[in-house]
C-alpha positions as a printed Julia matrix, in Angstrom:
188×3 Matrix{Float64}:
   0.29  -18.22  -31.1
   0.71  -14.6   -32.07
   3.59  -12.74  -30.43
   3.44   -8.98  -29.95
   6.64   -7.26  -28.89
   5.86   -4.12  -26.89
   9.05   -3.22  -25.04
   8.8    -1.11  -21.91
  11.62    0.82  -20.28
  12.83   -0.32  -16.85
  10.28    0.19  -14.09
   7.62    2.65  -15.16
   8.56    5.61  -17.3
   6.79    8.26  -19.32
   8.23    6.84  -22.55
   6.2     3.66  -22.12
   2.91    5.35  -22.95
   2.97    4.5   -26.68
   3.44    0.75  -26.14
   1.0     0.65  -23.21
  -1.6     2.28  -25.47
  -0.92   -0.41  -28.11
  -1.36   -3.09  -25.44
  -4.65   -1.54  -24.29
  -5.96   -1.38  -27.87
  -4.94   -4.98  -28.5
  -6.89   -6.22  -25.47
  -9.82   -3.91  -26.1
 -10.15   -5.17  -29.69
  -9.74   -8.83  -28.63
 -11.2    -9.08  -25.09
 -11.9   -12.83  -25.27
  -8.29  -13.74  -26.0
  -5.87  -14.96  -23.33
  -2.69  -12.99  -22.92
   0.68  -13.79  -21.41
   2.87  -10.84  -20.44
   6.53  -11.58  -20.02
   9.66   -9.68  -19.06
  13.12  -11.17  -18.67
  14.21   -8.47  -16.27
  11.58   -8.48  -13.54
   7.93   -7.99  -12.82
   7.62   -4.19  -12.64
   6.75   -3.87  -16.31
   4.51   -6.94  -16.37
   2.62   -5.73  -13.29
   2.21   -2.29  -14.83
   0.9    -3.7   -18.13
  -1.45   -6.1   -16.32
  -2.76   -3.27  -14.13
  -3.46   -1.18  -17.22
  -5.37   -4.02  -18.91
  -7.4    -4.9   -15.82
  -8.31   -1.25  -15.21
  -9.42   -0.9   -18.82
 -11.63   -3.99  -18.45
 -13.1    -2.66  -15.18
 -11.59   -5.44  -13.08
  -9.68   -5.21   -9.77
  -6.03   -4.36  -10.32
  -4.45   -5.37   -7.02
  -2.41   -8.52   -6.7
  -3.27  -11.14   -4.11
   0.16  -10.99   -2.45
   0.91   -8.13   -0.09
   4.4    -7.14    0.97
   5.24   -5.01    3.97
   6.06   -1.37    3.28
   9.85   -1.26    2.82
  11.95    0.15    5.64
  13.98    2.22    3.21
  14.25    3.32   -0.39
  17.32    4.52   -2.27
  16.8     8.05   -1.04
  16.55    7.19    2.66
  14.54    5.53    5.41
  10.78    5.0     5.5
   9.23    5.97    8.83
   5.97    4.53   10.18
   4.22    7.58   11.67
   0.99    5.84   12.71
  -0.94    2.72   11.78
  -1.11    2.67    7.97
   0.72    6.0     7.6
   4.3     5.99    6.32
   6.64    8.73    5.25
   9.89    8.8     3.35
  11.75   10.14    0.39
  10.29   11.2    -2.93
   9.98    8.03   -4.95
  10.63    7.31   -8.57
  10.69    4.17  -10.64
  10.65    1.0    -8.53
   9.61    2.7    -5.31
   6.07    3.27   -6.52
   5.85   -0.39   -7.49
   6.96   -1.35   -3.97
   4.18    0.81   -2.51
   1.71   -0.8    -4.91
   2.86   -4.28   -3.81
   2.5    -3.13   -0.18
  -1.11   -2.07   -0.89
  -0.5     1.6    -0.2
  -3.66    3.23   -1.54
  -2.73    6.92   -1.39
   0.47    8.87   -1.9
   0.61   12.43   -0.63
   3.52   14.54   -1.82
   4.45   17.55    0.3
   6.76   19.08   -2.29
   6.43   22.69   -3.48
   4.66   22.86   -6.86
   6.11   26.36   -7.4
   9.69   25.05   -7.19
  10.81   24.0   -10.71
  12.81   21.01   -9.4
   9.95   19.83   -7.18
   7.41   20.37   -9.98
   9.3    17.89  -12.19
   9.22   15.24   -9.44
   5.55   15.88   -8.64
   4.53   15.43  -12.28
   6.49   12.19  -12.68
   5.44   10.9    -9.26
   1.76   11.5   -10.01
   1.97    9.75  -13.38
   3.66    6.72  -11.78
   1.15    6.55   -8.92
  -1.87    6.83  -11.21
  -0.35    4.11  -13.43
  -0.56    1.75  -10.47
  -4.04    2.89   -9.39
  -2.66    4.65   -6.34
  -4.45    7.89   -5.46
  -2.1    10.88   -5.56
  -2.37   14.31   -4.0
   0.16   17.11   -3.63
  -0.1    19.36   -0.6
   2.88   21.72   -0.29
   4.33   21.76    3.21
   7.06   24.31    3.9
  10.48   23.11    4.96
  11.13   26.23    7.02
   8.98   26.32   10.13
   5.53   25.42   11.4
   2.64   26.21    9.06
  -0.8    25.72   10.68
  -2.65   26.0     7.36
  -0.47   23.35    5.68
  -0.82   21.1     8.74
  -4.63   21.38    8.62
  -4.77   20.7     4.89
  -2.45   17.71    5.16
  -4.43   16.33    8.14
  -7.66   16.55    6.11
  -6.03   14.71    3.2
  -4.76   11.98    5.51
  -8.23   11.55    7.04
  -9.94   11.24    3.66
  -7.25    8.97    2.19
  -8.07    5.39    1.35
  -6.46    2.82    3.64
  -2.67    3.0     3.77
  -0.91    6.32    3.07
   2.66    7.18    2.03
   3.72   10.79    2.59
   6.61   11.94    0.48
   9.08   13.8     1.05
  10.08   13.66    4.66
  13.26   15.7     4.21
  14.23   18.5     6.51
  13.43   18.57   10.21
  10.93   21.44    9.91
   8.99   19.79    7.08
   9.07   16.59    9.13
   7.67   18.46   12.12
   4.77   19.72    9.98
   4.11   16.21    8.64
   4.18   14.69   12.16
   1.82   17.42   13.42
  -0.6    16.72   10.56
  -0.54   12.97   11.27
  -1.23   13.62   14.96
  -4.13   15.93   14.06
  -5.56   13.38   11.6
  -5.43   10.72   14.33
  -7.52   12.8    16.8
């Protein structure tokens, strides 16, 4: 038995790319081998590595077990806005794994790409979502009043989204009003 040590940081992080690339090359160069992925600290890293391998081999990446969408994350509550449509805080690290385990197929961020702080979260959030084969889209929704154009764009994205959707970030009552209006429009 050959042992390869490819440590990954907790949850999913940008720094894991080098070792995930090594893992992908190992499997690609030896596709008939059997592999056992192990982590002493939990399944986030194993699930991420397995997803990467399966995607590379063109096989389904979803697990057979489905969990309900959590009722809250560290940053606050998760609200069910309609069947299969949830909204809550901007997620990092383990939150994206929880959405993956809940079979959420699309994450829509409503953060402002022009805001330097939001831009950092959007970039990381997208990378995490894509790592778990979750579709990701960013549609800026203002936090200061109704915006018919943003509501229409968000409603279109919700309609075209695959299966279950998580809308992030649901902060601020005005942004929340825009998100709720878009969900109502998408449900028409």
